[in-house]
C-alpha positions as a Markdown table, in Angstrom:
| # | Residue | x | y | z |
|---|---|---|---|---|
| 1 | Met | -20.7 | -6.2 | -27.9 |
| 2 | Gly | -21.7 | -4.3 | -23.8 |
| 3 | Arg | -20.5 | -5.2 | -21.1 |
| 4 | Pro | -23.0 | -8.6 | -19.4 |
| 5 | Thr | -25.7 | -7.0 | -17.1 |
| 6 | Ser | -24.5 | -9.9 | -14.5 |
| 7 | Trp | -21.5 | -7.3 | -14.5 |
| 8 | Leu | -22.5 | -4.1 | -13.8 |
| 9 | Pro | -22.1 | -2.5 | -10.7 |
| 10 | Asn | -24.3 | -2.7 | -8.0 |
| 11 | Val | -25.6 | 0.9 | -7.5 |
| 12 | His | -26.4 | 1.6 | -3.8 |
| 13 | Asp | -25.8 | 4.4 | -1.2 |
| 14 | Val | -21.8 | 3.8 | -0.2 |
| 15 | Pro | -20.9 | 5.7 | 3.4 |
| 16 | Ser | -18.5 | 8.0 | 3.8 |
| 17 | Arg | -15.6 | 5.8 | 4.2 |
| 18 | Thr | -14.6 | 8.2 | 7.1 |
| 19 | Ser | -17.8 | 7.1 | 9.3 |
| 20 | His | -17.4 | 3.5 | 9.3 |
| 21 | Ala | -14.6 | 1.1 | 10.4 |
| 22 | Val | -11.9 | 0.2 | 7.6 |
| 23 | Arg | -12.6 | -3.0 | 5.4 |
| 24 | Val | -9.7 | -4.3 | 4.1 |
| 25 | Ala | -9.2 | -7.4 | 1.8 |
| 26 | Val | -6.3 | -8.9 | 1.3 |
| 27 | Leu | -6.0 | -11.5 | -1.8 |
| 28 | Ala | -2.7 | -13.6 | -2.1 |
| 29 | Asp | -1.5 | -16.6 | -4.2 |
| 30 | Ser | 1.1 | -18.5 | -2.2 |
| 31 | Asp | 1.8 | -19.1 | 1.8 |
| 32 | Thr | 4.6 | -16.1 | 1.6 |
| 33 | Arg | 2.6 | -13.9 | -0.1 |
| 34 | Trp | -0.5 | -14.5 | 2.1 |
| 35 | Lys | 2.6 | -13.9 | 5.3 |
| 36 | Trp | 3.4 | -10.2 | 3.9 |
| 37 | Gly | -0.1 | -9.1 | 2.7 |
| 38 | Ser | -2.1 | -10.1 | 5.9 |
| 39 | Leu | 0.5 | -8.4 | 8.6 |
| 40 | Thr | 1.0 | -5.6 | 5.5 |
| 41 | Ala | -2.5 | -5.1 | 5.8 |
| 42 | Arg | -2.2 | -4.8 | 9.7 |
| 43 | Arg | 0.6 | -2.2 | 9.4 |
| 44 | Ile | -0.4 | 0.1 | 7.1 |
| 45 | Ala | -4.3 | 0.2 | 8.8 |
| 46 | Pro | -4.9 | 3.8 | 10.1 |
| 47 | Glu | -4.6 | 3.9 | 14.0 |
| 48 | Lys | -7.6 | 5.8 | 14.9 |
| 49 | Arg | -10.0 | 3.6 | 13.4 |
| 50 | Asp | -10.9 | 0.1 | 13.7 |
| 51 | Thr | -10.0 | -1.9 | 10.9 |
| 52 | Glu | -12.1 | -5.6 | 9.7 |
| 53 | Leu | -9.4 | -7.8 | 7.9 |
| 54 | Ser | -10.9 | -10.0 | 5.3 |
| 55 | Gly | -8.6 | -12.9 | 3.4 |
| 56 | Phe | -8.8 | -14.2 | 0.3 |
| 57 | Leu | -7.0 | -16.7 | -1.7 |
| 58 | Leu | -5.9 | -16.8 | -5.8 |
| 59 | Arg | -6.7 | -20.5 | -6.8 |
| 60 | Gly | -3.8 | -21.8 | -8.2 |
| 61 | Arg | -1.0 | -24.4 | -8.2 |
| 62 | Ala | 0.7 | -22.3 | -5.2 |
| 63 | Thr | -2.3 | -22.3 | -3.2 |
| 64 | Pro | -1.5 | -23.0 | 0.6 |
| 65 | Thr | -2.1 | -25.7 | 2.8 |
| 66 | Ala | -4.1 | -25.0 | 6.5 |
| 67 | Arg | -0.9 | -25.9 | 7.9 |
| 68 | Gln | 1.5 | -23.5 | 5.7 |
| 69 | Leu | -1.0 | -20.7 | 6.6 |
| 70 | Ala | -0.7 | -21.7 | 10.0 |
| 71 | Glu | 3.0 | -21.9 | 9.9 |
| 72 | Val | 3.6 | -18.5 | 8.3 |
| 73 | Gly | 2.4 | -16.9 | 11.9 |
| 74 | Ala | 0.1 | -14.1 | 9.9 |
| 75 | Glu | -3.1 | -13.9 | 12.5 |
| 76 | Leu | -6.0 | -13.5 | 10.4 |
| 77 | Asp | -9.2 | -15.5 | 10.2 |
| 78 | Ala | -9.0 | -18.6 | 7.8 |
| 79 | Pro | -9.0 | -17.0 | 3.5 |
| 80 | Arg | -11.6 | -18.3 | 1.8 |
| 81 | Glu | -10.4 | -19.6 | -1.6 |
| 82 | Met | -11.4 | -18.5 | -5.4 |
| 83 | Thr | -10.4 | -17.2 | -8.6 |
| 84 | Gly | -9.4 | -13.7 | -10.1 |
| 85 | Val | -13.2 | -13.2 | -11.7 |
| 86 | Glu | -14.8 | -14.3 | -8.7 |
| 87 | Phe | -12.8 | -11.9 | -6.7 |
| 88 | Leu | -14.3 | -9.4 | -8.9 |
| 89 | Thr | -17.7 | -10.5 | -8.6 |
| 90 | His | -17.2 | -9.9 | -4.1 |
| 91 | Leu | -15.6 | -6.5 | -4.5 |
| 92 | Arg | -18.5 | -5.5 | -6.8 |
| 93 | Asn | -20.8 | -7.1 | -4.3 |
| 94 | Glu | -19.1 | -5.9 | -0.7 |
| 95 | Ser | -17.8 | -2.5 | -0.5 |
| 96 | Tyr | -14.1 | -2.8 | 0.8 |
| 97 | Asp | -12.1 | 0.5 | 1.4 |
| 98 | Val | -8.5 | -1.3 | 0.7 |
| 99 | Val | -7.7 | -4.2 | -1.0 |
| 100 | Val | -4.4 | -5.3 | -0.6 |
| 101 | Leu | -2.9 | -7.5 | -3.8 |
| 102 | Ala | -0.4 | -10.0 | -2.5 |
| 103 | Leu | 0.3 | -11.2 | -5.6 |
| 104 | Val | 2.4 | -12.0 | -8.3 |
| 105 | Gly | 3.2 | -9.7 | -11.2 |
| 106 | Gly | 0.6 | -10.9 | -13.4 |
| 107 | Ala | -1.8 | -11.3 | -11.1 |
| 108 | Val | -1.8 | -7.7 | -10.2 |
| 109 | Gln | -2.1 | -6.3 | -13.3 |
| 110 | Ala | -4.9 | -8.8 | -14.4 |
| 111 | Met | -6.7 | -7.4 | -11.1 |
| 112 | Leu | -6.4 | -4.0 | -11.3 |
| 113 | His | -7.6 | -3.7 | -15.1 |
| 114 | Gly | -10.4 | -6.2 | -13.3 |
| 115 | Ile | -11.2 | -3.7 | -10.5 |
| 116 | Ala | -11.0 | -0.7 | -13.2 |
| 117 | Ala | -13.5 | -2.5 | -15.5 |
| 118 | Leu | -15.8 | -2.5 | -12.5 |
| 119 | Glu | -16.7 | 1.3 | -12.6 |
| 120 | Leu | -17.5 | 1.1 | -8.8 |
| 121 | Pro | -19.3 | 4.0 | -7.2 |
| 122 | Arg | -16.2 | 4.3 | -5.2 |
| 123 | Arg | -13.7 | 1.9 | -5.2 |
| 124 | Pro | -11.6 | 0.6 | -2.9 |
| 125 | Leu | -7.8 | 2.0 | -2.5 |
| 126 | Val | -5.8 | -0.9 | -3.7 |
| 127 | Val | -1.8 | -2.0 | -2.4 |
| 128 | Thr | 0.4 | -4.0 | -3.7 |
| 129 | Gly | 4.3 | -4.5 | -3.3 |
| 130 | Tyr | 7.4 | -7.3 | -3.1 |
| 131 | Val | 7.3 | -10.1 | -0.1 |
| 132 | Gly | 11.4 | -9.8 | -0.3 |
| 133 | Val | 14.8 | -9.0 | -1.7 |
| 134 | Val | 13.6 | -8.0 | -5.4 |
| 135 | Tyr | 16.8 | -9.1 | -7.3 |
| 136 | Glu | 15.6 | -10.4 | -10.6 |
| 137 | Lys | 12.8 | -9.0 | -13.4 |
| 138 | Leu | 12.6 | -6.0 | -11.7 |
| 139 | Ser | 11.4 | -3.4 | -14.4 |
| 140 | Asp | 8.9 | -6.6 | -15.8 |
| 141 | Gly | 7.6 | -7.1 | -12.0 |
| 142 | Leu | 7.3 | -3.2 | -11.5 |
| 143 | Leu | 5.6 | -2.3 | -14.1 |
| 144 | Leu | 2.9 | -5.2 | -13.9 |
| 145 | Arg | 2.3 | -3.6 | -10.5 |
| 146 | His | 2.4 | -0.1 | -11.9 |
| 147 | Gly | -1.5 | 1.3 | -11.9 |
| 148 | Ala | -1.8 | 0.5 | -7.8 |
| 149 | Asp | -2.5 | 3.4 | -5.3 |
| 150 | Ile | 0.1 | 2.3 | -3.6 |
| 151 | Val | 3.2 | 0.4 | -4.5 |
| 152 | Leu | 5.4 | -0.3 | -1.4 |
| 153 | Ala | 9.0 | -0.3 | -1.3 |
| 154 | Asn | 10.4 | -2.8 | 1.6 |
| 155 | Ser | 13.8 | -0.4 | 1.9 |
| 156 | Arg | 15.0 | 2.8 | 0.9 |
| 157 | Tyr | 17.1 | 1.7 | -1.7 |
| 158 | Asp | 14.1 | -0.1 | -3.1 |
| 159 | Ala | 12.0 | 2.9 | -3.7 |
| 160 | Glu | 15.4 | 4.8 | -5.4 |
| 161 | Arg | 14.8 | 2.3 | -7.9 |
| 162 | Phe | 11.1 | 1.7 | -8.3 |
| 163 | Arg | 10.8 | 5.6 | -9.0 |
| 164 | Asp | 13.5 | 5.0 | -11.6 |
| 165 | Val | 11.7 | 2.6 | -13.5 |
| 166 | Tyr | 8.7 | 4.2 | -13.5 |
| 167 | Glu | 9.9 | 7.9 | -14.3 |
| 168 | Gly | 12.4 | 6.2 | -16.9 |
| 169 | Val | 8.6 | 4.5 | -19.0 |
| 170 | Gly | 7.2 | 8.1 | -18.6 |
| 171 | Ala | 4.8 | 6.8 | -15.7 |
| 172 | Asp | 3.3 | 8.1 | -12.8 |
| 173 | Ala | 6.0 | 7.4 | -9.7 |
| 174 | Ser | 3.5 | 8.7 | -7.1 |
| 175 | Ser | 2.2 | 5.8 | -5.6 |
| 176 | Val | 5.9 | 4.1 | -4.7 |
| 177 | Thr | 6.0 | 4.7 | -1.1 |
| 178 | Glu | 8.5 | 3.5 | 1.2 |
| 179 | Ala | 7.9 | 0.6 | 4.0 |
| 180 | Ala | 9.5 | -2.2 | 5.1 |
| 181 | Leu | 9.1 | -5.8 | 5.0 |
| 182 | Pro | 6.2 | -6.6 | 7.7 |
| 183 | Phe | 7.7 | -9.6 | 9.4 |
| 184 | Leu | 10.8 | -8.5 | 10.7 |
| 185 | Ala | 10.9 | -9.2 | 14.4 |
| 186 | Gly | 11.6 | -10.6 | 17.0 |
| 187 | Ala | 14.4 | -9.8 | 20.1 |
| 188 | Arg | 18.0 | -8.9 | 19.4 |
| 189 | Tyr | 20.0 | -11.8 | 19.1 |
| 190 | Val | 22.2 | -12.7 | 22.1 |
| 191 | Pro | 24.8 | -16.0 | 22.5 |
| 192 | Glu | 23.2 | -18.1 | 24.8 |
| 193 | Glu | 25.4 | -20.0 | 27.0 |
| 194 | Gly | 25.8 | -23.9 | 25.4 |
| 195 | Arg | 23.9 | -23.3 | 22.9 |
| 196 | Asp | 25.6 | -23.3 | 19.3 |
| 197 | Thr | 23.2 | -23.6 | 16.1 |
| 198 | Val | 23.3 | -23.4 | 13.1 |
| 199 | Val | 20.7 | -23.0 | 10.6 |
| 200 | Phe | 20.8 | -23.0 | 6.3 |
| 201 | Ala | 17.3 | -21.6 | 5.1 |
| 202 | Ala | 16.9 | -23.5 | 1.7 |
| 203 | Gln | 14.9 | -21.8 | -0.9 |
| 204 | Pro | 12.6 | -23.5 | -3.6 |
| 205 | Ser | 14.4 | -22.5 | -6.5 |
| 206 | Val | 17.9 | -21.4 | -5.5 |
| 207 | Pro | 20.1 | -23.0 | -6.4 |
| 208 | Val | 17.9 | -24.4 | -8.9 |
| 209 | Ser | 20.4 | -28.0 | -10.6 |
| 210 | Arg | 20.4 | -31.2 | -8.5 |
| 211 | Ala | 24.4 | -30.9 | -8.4 |
| 212 | Asp | 24.4 | -27.7 | -6.8 |
| 213 | Arg | 21.5 | -28.5 | -4.0 |
| 214 | Thr | 23.6 | -31.6 | -3.8 |
| 215 | Tyr | 27.0 | -29.6 | -3.2 |
| 216 | Val | 25.2 | -27.5 | -0.6 |
| 217 | Leu | 23.5 | -30.4 | 1.7 |
| 218 | Lys | 26.8 | -32.1 | 1.5 |
| 219 | Arg | 28.5 | -29.3 | 2.5 |
| 220 | Leu | 25.6 | -28.1 | 5.3 |
| 221 | Ala | 26.7 | -32.5 | 6.5 |
| 222 | Glu | 30.3 | -31.6 | 6.5 |
| 223 | His | 30.2 | -28.9 | 8.8 |
| 224 | Ala | 27.9 | -30.7 | 11.0 |
| 225 | Arg | 30.9 | -33.5 | 11.1 |
| 226 | Leu | 33.3 | -31.3 | 11.6 |
| 227 | His | 31.5 | -29.6 | 14.8 |
| 228 | Pro | 29.8 | -32.5 | 16.4 |
| 229 | Gly | 28.7 | -30.4 | 19.2 |
| 230 | Arg | 27.0 | -27.7 | 17.6 |
| 231 | Glu | 23.5 | -28.4 | 16.2 |
| 232 | Val | 23.1 | -27.9 | 12.3 |
| 233 | Leu | 19.2 | -27.2 | 11.3 |
| 234 | Leu | 18.1 | -27.3 | 7.3 |
| 235 | Lys | 15.2 | -25.1 | 7.6 |
| 236 | Leu | 12.7 | -26.3 | 4.8 |
| 237 | Arg | 10.0 | -24.4 | 3.4 |
| 238 | Ser | 7.5 | -27.3 | 2.5 |
| 239 | Lys | 6.9 | -30.4 | 2.9 |
| 240 | Pro | 6.4 | -33.3 | 0.5 |
| 241 | Gly | 3.5 | -32.6 | -1.4 |
| 242 | Glu | 2.8 | -29.0 | -1.1 |
| 243 | Gln | 3.2 | -25.8 | -2.9 |
| 244 | Thr | 5.1 | -22.7 | -2.5 |
| 245 | Thr | 6.0 | -19.7 | -4.7 |
| 246 | His | 8.3 | -22.1 | -7.1 |
| 247 | Ile | 8.1 | -25.8 | -7.5 |
| 248 | Glu | 11.2 | -27.7 | -6.1 |
| 249 | Glu | 12.4 | -29.6 | -9.1 |
| 250 | Phe | 15.1 | -31.5 | -6.2 |
| 251 | Pro | 13.4 | -31.0 | -2.5 |
| 252 | Tyr | 16.3 | -31.4 | 0.2 |
| 253 | Gln | 14.5 | -33.7 | 1.8 |
| 254 | Lys | 14.5 | -36.0 | -1.2 |
| 255 | Leu | 18.2 | -35.6 | -1.7 |
| 256 | Ala | 19.2 | -36.0 | 2.1 |
| 257 | Glu | 17.8 | -39.6 | 1.3 |
| 258 | Arg | 20.4 | -40.8 | -0.9 |
| 259 | Leu | 22.9 | -38.4 | 0.7 |
| 260 | Pro | 26.1 | -40.9 | 1.0 |
| 261 | Gly | 26.9 | -41.6 | 4.6 |
| 262 | Gly | 23.4 | -40.4 | 5.3 |
| 263 | Leu | 23.0 | -37.3 | 7.9 |
| 264 | Pro | 25.0 | -36.7 | 11.1 |
| 265 | Pro | 23.2 | -37.0 | 14.1 |
| 266 | Asn | 23.4 | -33.2 | 14.9 |
| 267 | Phe | 22.0 | -32.7 | 11.3 |
| 268 | Lys | 18.1 | -32.2 | 11.4 |
| 269 | Leu | 15.5 | -31.1 | 8.9 |
| 270 | Val | 13.2 | -29.2 | 10.6 |
| 271 | Tyr | 9.9 | -26.7 | 9.2 |
| 272 | Gly | 7.6 | -24.1 | 11.2 |
| 273 | His | 7.6 | -20.3 | 11.7 |
| 274 | Met | 11.2 | -18.8 | 10.6 |
| 275 | Gly | 10.7 | -16.7 | 13.6 |
| 276 | Glu | 10.3 | -19.8 | 16.1 |
| 277 | Val | 13.5 | -21.2 | 14.6 |
| 278 | Leu | 15.6 | -17.6 | 14.3 |
| 279 | Asp | 14.9 | -17.4 | 18.4 |
| 280 | Arg | 17.1 | -20.5 | 18.8 |
| 281 | Thr | 19.6 | -19.6 | 15.5 |
| 282 | Asp | 23.2 | -18.7 | 16.3 |
| 283 | Leu | 24.3 | -18.4 | 12.2 |
| 284 | Leu | 22.2 | -18.1 | 9.7 |
| 285 | Val | 23.2 | -19.5 | 6.6 |
| 286 | Thr | 21.6 | -19.0 | 3.2 |
| 287 | Val | 22.0 | -18.3 | -1.1 |
| 288 | Ser | 19.8 | -15.5 | -0.9 |
| 289 | Ser | 16.7 | -16.1 | 0.8 |
| 290 | Thr | 14.5 | -13.4 | 2.2 |
| 291 | Ala | 14.8 | -15.2 | 6.1 |
| 292 | Ala | 18.9 | -13.6 | 5.5 |
| 293 | Leu | 16.5 | -10.1 | 6.2 |
| 294 | Glu | 15.0 | -11.3 | 9.0 |
| 295 | Ser | 18.4 | -12.8 | 10.6 |
| 296 | Leu | 20.1 | -9.6 | 10.2 |
| 297 | His | 17.1 | -7.2 | 11.1 |
| 298 | Arg | 17.7 | -9.4 | 15.1 |
| 299 | Arg | 21.6 | -8.9 | 14.7 |
| 300 | Ile | 22.4 | -12.9 | 14.0 |
| 301 | Pro | 25.5 | -13.3 | 12.4 |
| 302 | Thr | 24.4 | -14.3 | 8.7 |
| 303 | Ala | 26.2 | -15.7 | 6.4 |
| 304 | Ile | 25.4 | -15.6 | 2.3 |
| 305 | Leu | 27.2 | -18.1 | 0.5 |
| 306 | Thr | 29.6 | -17.6 | -2.5 |
| 307 | Asp | 30.2 | -21.4 | -3.0 |
| 308 | Leu | 28.2 | -21.5 | -6.2 |
| 309 | Gly | 29.6 | -17.4 | -7.2 |
| 310 | Ile | 28.1 | -14.5 | -7.1 |
| 311 | Arg | 25.4 | -14.3 | -9.9 |
| 312 | Glu | 22.2 | -13.0 | -10.4 |
| 313 | Pro | 20.0 | -16.1 | -10.7 |
| 314 | Leu | 21.1 | -17.2 | -7.4 |
| 315 | Gly | 20.3 | -13.7 | -6.4 |
| 316 | Asn | 23.2 | -13.3 | -3.6 |
| 317 | His | 24.3 | -10.4 | -5.6 |
| 318 | His | 21.4 | -8.4 | -4.1 |
| 319 | Phe | 24.6 | -8.6 | -0.3 |
| 320 | Ile | 27.3 | -7.2 | -2.1 |
| 321 | Gly | 28.2 | -4.7 | 0.5 |
| 322 | Ser | 26.8 | -6.3 | 3.0 |
| 323 | Gly | 29.8 | -7.4 | 4.8 |
| 324 | Cys | 27.8 | -11.2 | 4.6 |
| 325 | Leu | 29.5 | -13.3 | 1.9 |
| 326 | Ala | 31.3 | -16.1 | 3.3 |
| 327 | Ser | 32.3 | -19.7 | 1.8 |
| 328 | Trp | 31.6 | -22.7 | 3.9 |
| 329 | Asp | 35.7 | -23.2 | 3.7 |
| 330 | Gln | 35.4 | -19.7 | 5.8 |
| 331 | Leu | 32.4 | -21.0 | 7.9 |
| 332 | Asp | 33.9 | -24.3 | 8.6 |
| 333 | Gly | 37.2 | -22.4 | 10.4 |
| 334 | Gly | 35.2 | -20.2 | 12.3 |
| 335 | Tyr | 34.5 | -17.1 | 10.3 |
| 336 | Arg | 31.1 | -15.1 | 11.3 |
| 337 | Pro | 30.2 | -12.5 | 9.3 |
| 338 | Glu | 29.1 | -8.7 | 10.8 |
| 339 | Ala | 27.1 | -7.4 | 8.3 |
| 340 | Asp | 27.9 | -3.6 | 7.3 |
| 341 | Ala | 25.5 | -1.0 | 9.3 |
| 342 | Val | 25.3 | 1.6 | 6.5 |
| 343 | Trp | 24.2 | -1.0 | 4.0 |
| 344 | Ala | 21.9 | -2.7 | 6.2 |
| 345 | Gly | 19.9 | 0.6 | 7.2 |
| 346 | Arg | 19.3 | 1.6 | 3.3 |
| 347 | Gln | 18.1 | -2.6 | 3.1 |
| 348 | Gly | 15.4 | -1.4 | 6.1 |
| 349 | Val | 16.9 | -4.0 | 8.4 |
| 350 | Ala | 19.5 | -3.8 | 11.5 |
| 351 | Ala | 19.3 | 0.0 | 11.8 |
| 352 | Ala | 20.9 | 1.1 | 14.7 |
| 353 | Asp | 18.8 | 4.2 | 15.0 |
| 354 | Gly | 15.6 | 1.9 | 15.5 |
| 355 | Ala | 14.2 | 2.9 | 12.6 |
| 356 | Tyr | 12.0 | -0.1 | 12.0 |
| 357 | Glu | 9.5 | 1.0 | 14.6 |
| 358 | Thr | 8.9 | 4.1 | 12.0 |
| 359 | Ala | 8.9 | 2.5 | 8.6 |
| 360 | Phe | 5.5 | 2.1 | 7.8 |
| 361 | Asp | 4.4 | 5.9 | 9.3 |
| 362 | Glu | 5.1 | 6.7 | 5.4 |
| 363 | Ala | 2.7 | 4.1 | 3.9 |
| 364 | Arg | 0.1 | 4.5 | 6.8 |
| 365 | Ala | -0.3 | 8.4 | 6.6 |
| 366 | His | -0.5 | 7.5 | 2.5 |
| 367 | Val | -3.6 | 5.0 | 3.1 |
| 368 | Glu | -5.1 | 7.9 | 5.3 |
| 369 | Glu | -5.0 | 10.8 | 2.6 |
| 370 | Leu | -6.5 | 8.9 | 0.1 |
| 371 | Leu | -9.4 | 6.9 | 2.1 |
| 372 | Asp | -10.0 | 10.4 | 2.8 |
| 373 | Ala | -10.3 | 12.0 | -0.5 |
| 374 | Pro | -13.4 | 12.8 | -1.8 |
| 375 | Gly | -13.1 | 9.9 | -4.5 |
| 376 | Leu | -10.6 | 7.9 | -6.1 |
| 377 | Pro | -9.9 | 8.3 | -9.5 |
| 378 | Arg | -10.1 | 5.2 | -12.5 |
| 379 | Leu | -7.2 | 3.1 | -12.0 |
| 380 | Arg | -4.8 | 3.7 | -14.7 |
| 381 | Pro | -1.9 | 1.0 | -15.0 |
| 382 | Tyr | 0.9 | 1.9 | -17.3 |
| 383 | Tyr | -0.1 | -1.6 | -20.1 |
| 384 | Thr | -2.7 | -1.1 | -22.0 |
| 385 | Ala | -4.2 | -2.2 | -25.1 |
| 386 | Thr | -2.6 | 0.5 | -26.9 |
| 387 | Thr | 1.3 | 0.5 | -24.9 |
| 388 | Ala | 1.3 | -3.2 | -25.1 |
| 389 | Pro | -1.0 | -4.6 | -27.1 |
| 390 | Gly | 1.4 | -7.7 | -27.6 |
| 391 | Tyr | 2.0 | -8.8 | -24.3 |
| 392 | Leu | -1.5 | -7.1 | -22.3 |
| 393 | Pro | -4.5 | -9.5 | -23.7 |
| 394 | Pro | -2.4 | -12.9 | -23.1 |
| 395 | Leu | -1.4 | -12.0 | -19.9 |
| 396 | Leu | -5.3 | -11.1 | -19.0 |
| 397 | Ala | -6.8 | -14.4 | -20.8 |
| 398 | Arg | -4.6 | -16.2 | -18.0 |
| 399 | Tyr | -7.1 | -14.9 | -15.6 |
| 400 | His | -10.0 | -15.5 | -17.8 |
| 401 | Leu | -10.0 | -11.5 | -18.8 |
| 402 | Ala | -10.9 | -9.8 | -21.9 |
| 403 | Ala | -8.5 | -7.1 | -22.9 |
| 404 | Asp | -10.7 | -4.4 | -20.9 |
| 405 | Gly | -11.1 | -6.5 | -17.8 |
| 406 | Thr | -14.0 | -7.8 | -18.4 |
| 407 | Pro | -14.5 | -11.4 | -17.6 |
| 408 | Leu | -14.2 | -13.9 | -21.1 |
| 409 | Pro | -17.2 | -15.5 | -22.0 |
| 410 | Gly | -17.7 | -18.8 | -19.7 |
| 411 | Ala | -15.7 | -17.6 | -17.0 |
| 412 | Arg | -17.6 | -18.3 | -14.0 |
| 413 | Thr | -18.3 | -15.3 | -11.7 |
| 414 | Glu | -20.2 | -16.8 | -8.8 |
| 415 | Pro | -17.9 | -18.8 | -6.2 |
| 416 | Ala | -18.5 | -22.5 | -6.9 |
| 417 | Asp | -21.2 | -25.1 | -4.4 |
| 418 | Asn | -19.2 | -25.1 | -1.4 |
| 419 | Ser | -21.4 | -27.9 | -0.1 |
| 420 | Arg | -18.7 | -30.5 | 1.6 |
| 421 | Met | -18.8 | -33.4 | -1.0 |
| 422 | Arg | -18.4 | -31.2 | -3.9 |
| 423 | Arg | -15.1 | -29.3 | -2.1 |
| 424 | Ala | -14.2 | -32.6 | -1.5 |
| 425 | Val | -14.2 | -33.6 | -4.9 |
| 426 | Arg | -12.9 | -30.5 | -5.9 |
| 427 | Glu | -9.6 | -31.0 | -3.4 |
| 428 | Ala | -9.2 | -34.6 | -5.4 |
| 429 | Val | -9.0 | -33.3 | -8.4 |
| 430 | Arg | -7.0 | -30.3 | -7.9 |
| 431 | Gly | -5.1 | -32.4 | -5.6 |
| 432 | Ala | -4.5 | -34.9 | -8.7 |
| 433 | Ala | -3.9 | -32.3 | -11.1 |
| 434 | Arg | -1.2 | -30.5 | -8.7 |
| 435 | Gly | 0.8 | -33.7 | -8.0 |
| 436 | Ala | 0.5 | -34.6 | -12.0 |
| 437 | Tyr | 2.6 | -30.8 | -12.5 |
| 438 | Arg | 4.7 | -31.9 | -9.4 |
| 439 | His | 5.6 | -34.7 | -11.2 |
| 440 | Gly | 6.5 | -33.4 | -14.7 |
| 441 | Val | 9.0 | -30.6 | -13.1 |
| 442 | Gln | 10.3 | -33.3 | -10.8 |
| 443 | Arg | 10.6 | -36.1 | -13.0 |
| 444 | Val | 9.8 | -35.3 | -16.8 |
| 445 | Ala | 11.7 | -32.1 | -17.1 |
| 446 | Pro | 14.9 | -33.0 | -15.8 |
| 447 | Val | 14.8 | -36.3 | -18.2 |
| 448 | Ile | 13.9 | -34.4 | -21.0 |
| 449 | Arg | 16.6 | -31.4 | -20.4 |
| 450 | Arg | 19.3 | -34.5 | -20.3 |
| 451 | Met | 18.1 | -35.7 | -23.3 |
| 452 | Gly | 18.6 | -32.7 | -25.0 |
| 453 | Glu | 22.0 | -32.5 | -23.6 |
| 454 | Leu | 22.7 | -35.6 | -25.5 |
């Protein structure tokens, strides 16, 4: 069956890429990916040309609230929310030079096939990458991103690993481009007279169990009691009811309400922009949060907890060799880790030679080179109906795309009516759906697991 007429690309004159401002579209699916995508777009934009940035949010369970978007500190006009098929339709009707896909791997793969199926007269340059530390599902996540023109690696270490994976399966690795995390910033740490602040950077899904998360919370509270003159902060990602990339099954806010003895007076739960919290931090503690890299970039003493073991599911194994591994007992006794300079340099943070200032030069040059090319070839992801016939079609179907990247029958290709009344109804329905999903994760799932252990 042929492609529906409504899906055929618009045939219109497209100006040369070098004759107008560079138009960049950022598509993200969560608060942290929005932060990465919007800041990356600014970092890799050609320096000598004007850039117009447009933001879009992929509709889903992790769609961030306005508060979450404001908190991540990515200065860009409020993004428009739409489905993947609606975004593809938008690309068909609007001409962009660059598309930054700040999405989970499966969504990246779907958009790559969808963009290829558009068969645009002049398709946009496609850029993607990772929000932070890549400590799990390396091959799966990378192969789902293969096919983009540029796959950004946040460090020399990551760039080497990414190329090894692509070359190991016989895929083109020329897209891998070394860069850095775009949100590393802030003044170098200088101790301040009279200030003594310890911050624990929480993660939604690490550690995952109630027992482990309660343990971390208890030790944090005990640390505050042992040091009454010290300010101890628990930095949280989201407020109750909000979504992040991962659903929190046991939110620290609720565990804190049940903590025996309550919280000491010098212990506080805080939200806000991570950079602003780091401005007043004297010791950053975490299990494996990307906040550790932000902290290390500023040379703030940073501790990666070993209390629950050094294990792949926790992600703290990524920090082996960093010099930052420590336990609560050591921190209670006054230990302050000192990061290994060689390790930090390979991770793209805290480089003594100031290399971060030029970290995006290679990526920017790669973007400029491809924008100046007379035309870009058709996107060719590694996964196709031939290489992964049992994996790709159901993956694309989750985003309402057929195996050839075209919309499935019944998929809405145009944005829905955006009247105030319809927006309110949509928000109410989606809010209820998310609440039901969250209830299932936080209430029903633990009960079922306990029953299975009987």
